[in-house]
C-alpha positions in Angstrom: 25.8 154.5 83.9 25.3 152.1 87.2 22.9 150.2 88.2 21.5 148.9 91.3 19.9 145.4 92.6 19.2 144.2 95.5 19.9 140.9 96.9 18.7 139.8 100.5 18.0 143.2 101.2 21.1 144.0 100.6 22.3 146.7 97.9 25.2 146.3 94.8 25.6 148.5 92.0 26.7 147.5 88.3 28.8 149.5 86.0 31.1 148.9 83.3 34.5 150.3 82.6 36.8 149.6 79.2 34.3 147.2 78.1 34.3 145.5 81.1 31.3 144.6 83.4 31.6 144.9 87.5 29.2 144.2 90.1 30.5 144.9 93.8 28.2 144.7 97.1 28.1 148.5 98.8 27.4 146.5 101.3 23.7 148.5 102.5 20.7 148.7 103.1 19.2 152.1 102.4 18.0 153.2 98.9 19.4 156.5 99.4 22.6 155.3 101.0 23.1 152.9 97.4 21.5 155.9 95.4 24.7 158.3 96.6 27.2 155.4 95.8 25.8 154.9 92.5 26.1 159.1 91.8 29.9 158.2 93.1 30.4 155.4 91.1 29.4 157.3 87.8 31.1 160.4 88.6 34.5 158.7 89.1 33.9 157.0 85.7 33.3 160.5 83.9 36.4 161.5 85.5 38.4 158.9 84.6 37.1 159.1 80.9 37.8 162.8 80.5 41.4 162.4 82.1 40.8 164.3 85.7 42.1 161.4 87.2 44.0 158.1 86.1 43.7 154.2 87.0 47.2 153.7 89.6 49.0 150.5 88.1 48.2 147.1 89.8 45.0 148.4 91.1 41.8 146.9 90.5 39.7 149.0 88.6 36.1 148.0 90.5 37.8 148.7 94.0 39.3 151.6 92.7 36.0 153.0 91.1 34.4 151.7 94.0 36.2 154.1 96.3 35.8 157.4 94.5 39.0 157.2 92.8 41.1 157.6 96.3 43.0 154.3 95.9 46.5 155.6 94.7 48.2 152.1 94.8 49.5 149.0 96.0 49.9 149.6 100.0 53.1 149.3 101.3 53.4 145.5 101.9 52.3 145.2 98.2 55.0 147.2 96.8 58.0 145.5 95.8 56.5 142.0 95.4 53.9 140.4 93.0 51.5 138.5 94.2 52.4 135.0 94.3 51.1 132.8 91.3 48.4 130.8 93.8 46.9 133.8 95.2 46.7 134.8 91.3 44.9 131.7 90.7 42.1 132.4 93.6 41.4 135.4 92.2 41.0 134.5 88.5 38.7 131.7 89.5 36.8 134.2 92.0 36.3 137.1 89.2 35.6 134.4 86.5 32.8 132.6 88.9 30.0 134.2 87.0 31.0 135.3 83.4 32.1 131.3 82.7 29.9 128.4 82.5 29.9 126.7 85.6 31.1 123.4 84.2 33.6 125.1 82.4 35.1 127.0 85.4 35.1 124.0 87.3 37.8 122.4 84.5 39.7 125.6 84.7 40.1 125.2 88.0 41.2 121.5 87.7 43.6 122.8 85.0 45.1 125.4 87.3 45.6 122.7 90.1 47.5 120.9 88.2 49.7 124.1 87.3 50.3 124.9 91.2 51.5 121.0 92.0 53.9 121.5 89.1 55.3 124.7 89.8 55.6 123.4 93.7 56.9 125.8 96.0 57.2 128.3 93.3 53.7 128.3 93.1 54.0 130.7 96.6 56.9 132.8 94.8 55.9 136.0 93.0 54.5 135.6 90.0 57.0 136.8 87.8 59.2 134.4 88.5 57.2 131.4 86.4 58.7 132.2 82.6 57.6 130.7 79.3 59.7 127.7 79.4 57.9 126.4 82.8 55.1 126.4 81.3 55.9 124.4 78.3 57.7 122.1 80.6 54.3 121.3 82.5 52.2 121.1 79.2 55.3 118.4 78.3 54.6 116.7 81.2 51.0 116.8 80.6 51.2 115.3 77.7 53.3 111.8 78.7 50.3 110.9 80.6 47.6 113.0 79.6 45.5 113.0 76.0 46.8 115.8 73.4 43.1 117.2 73.4 43.1 117.4 77.4 46.1 119.3 77.1 45.2 121.4 74.7 42.3 122.6 76.7 44.6 123.0 79.7 46.8 125.6 77.6 43.9 127.2 76.6 43.0 128.0 80.2 47.2 129.1 81.4 46.2 131.3 77.8 43.2 132.7 79.4 44.7 133.1 82.8 47.7 135.1 82.2 45.4 137.1 79.8 43.8 138.3 83.1 46.5 138.8 85.1 47.8 141.0 82.6 44.7 143.0 82.4 45.0 143.3 86.2 48.8 145.1 86.2 50.5 142.4 87.9 52.5 141.5 84.4 53.4 143.5 81.9 53.7 140.5 79.2 52.0 136.6 79.2 54.0 134.3 80.1 52.1 132.4 78.1 51.4 134.2 74.8 53.8 132.1 72.8 53.6 128.6 74.3 53.5 126.3 71.3 50.2 125.0 70.4 49.5 121.3 71.4 49.5 119.6 67.7 48.2 116.1 67.9 45.6 113.6 69.3 42.2 112.6 68.2 39.5 114.4 67.3 36.9 116.0 69.6 34.6 113.5 71.5 31.5 113.8 68.9 27.8 114.5 70.6 26.2 111.9 72.3 22.6 111.6 73.4 20.9 111.7 77.5 21.0 108.2 77.4 24.3 107.0 75.7 25.7 109.7 78.3 23.5 107.9 81.2 24.7 104.7 80.4 28.4 105.7 80.3 27.9 107.1 83.9 26.3 104.1 85.3 29.3 101.7 84.6 31.6 103.7 86.7 35.1 104.7 86.6 34.3 108.4 85.8 35.4 111.3 88.1 33.2 114.7 88.4 35.0 116.4 85.8 34.8 113.6 83.6 31.2 113.4 84.1 31.1 117.7 83.4 32.7 117.1 79.9 30.6 114.6 79.2 27.2 116.4 79.7 29.0 119.5 77.8 28.7 116.7 74.7 25.0 116.4 75.0 22.6 116.3 72.2 19.3 116.5 72.3 16.4 115.4 69.5 13.6 117.8 68.5 11.0 115.3 70.9 13.6 116.0 73.9 14.0 119.5 72.5 9.8 119.8 73.0 9.9 118.6 76.2 12.5 121.0 77.7 10.8 123.9 76.2 7.3 122.9 77.4 8.4 122.6 81.2 10.9 125.6 81.2 7.5 128.0 80.0 5.6 126.2 82.7 8.4 127.3 85.2 10.1 130.2 84.3 9.3 132.6 86.6 10.0 135.3 83.9 9.0 134.4 80.5 12.9 136.2 79.3 14.4 133.2 80.7 11.8 130.7 78.5 13.3 132.7 76.0 16.6 132.3 76.7 16.4 128.6 75.7 14.3 129.1 72.9 16.3 131.2 70.7 19.2 129.3 71.0 16.8 126.2 70.2 15.4 127.2 67.6 18.4 129.3 65.6 21.5 127.6 66.7 22.4 131.0 68.5 25.2 131.8 71.2 24.8 133.1 74.3 26.1 136.1 73.5 24.7 136.8 70.5 21.0 135.8 71.8 22.1 139.1 74.5 22.8 141.0 71.4 19.7 140.6 69.2 17.7 143.5 69.0 14.0 143.9 67.4 16.4 145.2 64.2 17.5 141.9 63.7 13.9 140.4 63.8 12.4 140.7 60.5 8.7 139.3 60.3 8.2 140.2 56.8 10.7 137.7 55.3 11.1 135.6 58.3 15.2 135.7 59.0 16.8 136.9 62.1 20.6 138.4 62.4 22.9 136.6 64.5 25.6 139.3 65.9 28.9 137.5 66.8 32.9 138.5 67.9 33.6 134.8 68.6 34.5 134.2 64.6 36.8 137.0 64.1 40.3 137.5 65.8 39.7 141.4 65.3 36.9 143.7 67.5 34.8 143.5 64.5 31.5 142.2 64.5 30.5 138.9 62.1 26.9 138.8 61.1 24.9 136.0 59.9 21.2 135.0 59.2 19.3 133.1 60.1 15.8 131.6 58.5 12.9 132.4 61.6 11.1 129.5 61.9 7.5 129.7 62.2 7.0 128.6 65.9 9.9 131.0 67.6 8.0 133.6 64.7 4.9 133.2 66.9 6.6 133.1 70.5 8.8 136.3 69.6 6.1 138.0 68.3 3.7 137.2 71.3 6.6 138.8 73.4 6.7 141.9 71.2 3.2 143.0 72.2 3.7 142.1 75.7 6.9 144.1 76.2 6.9 146.9 73.5 9.9 148.8 75.1 13.4 148.8 74.7 15.9 147.8 71.4 16.8 144.4 72.6 14.6 141.2 72.7 16.1 140.2 76.0 16.2 142.9 78.3 15.4 144.2 81.8 12.3 145.6 82.2 12.9 148.7 83.8 16.6 149.9 82.6 15.9 148.3 79.4 19.0 147.4 78.7 20.4 143.8 77.6 20.2 141.2 80.4 24.6 140.8 81.8 26.0 137.0 81.1 25.7 137.0 84.8 21.8 137.6 84.6 21.2 135.6 81.9 22.9 132.4 83.0 20.7 132.8 86.3 17.3 132.7 84.2 18.8 130.5 81.6 19.1 127.7 84.9 16.2 128.7 87.2 13.5 126.7 85.1 15.4 123.8 85.4 16.5 124.0 88.9 14.6 120.7 91.1 14.1 118.9 87.5 16.0 115.7 85.4 18.1 118.5 83.7 19.7 119.7 87.2 22.8 118.2 88.3 23.6 119.9 91.7 21.6 123.7 91.9 24.3 124.6 94.5 27.1 124.5 92.0 24.8 125.4 89.2 25.8 122.3 87.2 23.3 121.6 84.7 23.3 119.1 81.6 22.0 121.6 79.4 23.7 124.9 78.4 23.6 127.4 75.7 25.7 125.4 73.9 23.8 122.0 74.2 20.8 124.2 71.9 23.4 125.2 69.3 24.6 122.0 68.9 21.7 120.1 69.2 20.4 122.9 66.3 23.1 122.0 64.3 23.4 118.2 64.4 18.6 117.7 63.8 19.9 120.0 60.7 22.2 117.3 59.3 19.6 114.4 60.3 16.6 116.1 58.7 19.1 116.0 55.4 19.6 119.6 55.3 22.2 120.5 52.7 25.7 121.4 54.6 26.2 124.6 52.8 22.7 125.9 54.7 24.4 124.5 58.1 27.2 126.2 57.4 25.8 129.7 57.2 23.1 129.1 59.9 25.8 128.7 61.9 28.7 130.7 61.1 32.0 129.3 60.1 32.2 125.7 61.1 35.5 123.2 60.8 35.6 119.9 59.2 36.4 118.7 62.5 33.6 120.4 64.1 31.1 118.6 61.2 32.4 115.2 62.1 30.8 115.8 65.6 27.4 116.0 64.8 27.6 113.5 61.5 27.3 110.5 63.3 24.5 111.1 64.7 22.8 110.6 61.6 23.1 106.6 60.8 20.7 106.2 59.2 21.3 109.1 56.6 24.3 107.4 56.1 22.8 104.1 55.4 20.2 104.9 53.2 23.1 106.6 51.2 25.1 104.0 51.1 21.7 101.8 49.7 21.1 104.1 47.3 22.6 103.1 44.3 23.2 98.9 43.0 25.5 97.5 41.3 24.3 94.3 41.1 23.6 92.8 37.6 19.9 92.5 36.6 18.8 88.5 37.4 22.2 87.2 38.9 21.3 86.9 42.7 24.2 89.1 44.9 26.7 86.8 47.4 
């Protein structure tokens, strides 16, 4: 099934193929023309599914489907030579622009530019000229000047980039698939408050990328979250945009879990919600965890249920009743923050707060309230010890009261 959209009078089409969503401009202004293009897209996808046609190698699926299944392969100028690594990094970053958080997308661009500088003139040669040994040497050189945690992030970018290259059928095997994991280094930096991050930035000496990285570690207090939610409710153009903040703030859900949340996952009688995720499992099977339903969130969801009785998803398109796409979710999440103190740069879609901020804050505030670690783990899903340490530092008063909970002094004798 394909869906039409319209922006600035130009129609575009969204569709899914092999588990991936695509969005392409139809470059038409008339609805009849857009409907005709949509029917062609649906027919081509159907023909692919039943085997009447096949996707040629090294052809972009979206281009093939949008062209009605008429593109048969690369042009004559493309045959015999794979694209260069440089051109593929540009294509990759463009393709991921709406799939990744803007700050993470920016950092991936930084990592890939480091790779291109390392490759030198080979970056403009065929991408199949880059092998695993080249990537290993690149990471070893980076380790000589950068922290292991930073280089580990660069390795992750390489793995994701070459997975995409293989999916596009420019390579048959990823040269990054067996690049050794980066070991050593320090623990990941702890979460910080707004005031702490602003003090670090005010002292100067931090790059644009480092500033974004600092905001990735933001932790909000309950009072700050309350103020943020109040502002989002007042400024959101659609109530669903407010829910994109409220649900993760009260449950610690990830973006994908929020978008998958159905009314069948919400139990208003026993007061809990089910979060369904694939992130915690290396396989494609879905992992489910239960989170108690906060009374305030219950009231918000009950009100929303009465206003939007149609559809199976809590957050969905009002016309198609389909769940928001990640792109639409990002747009809706950012909209109420534009023009506020929470916005860093509207033109680049850089904001202080992301879905992950609510998740970090949820865990941190539970820890600060003295909630048992086992309960926090159950609410959050699988948690590593390294992740626990990142938000434990936010509870110094709890640590102080813990150390003062006993006395070893002899009664009647003053201590030193």
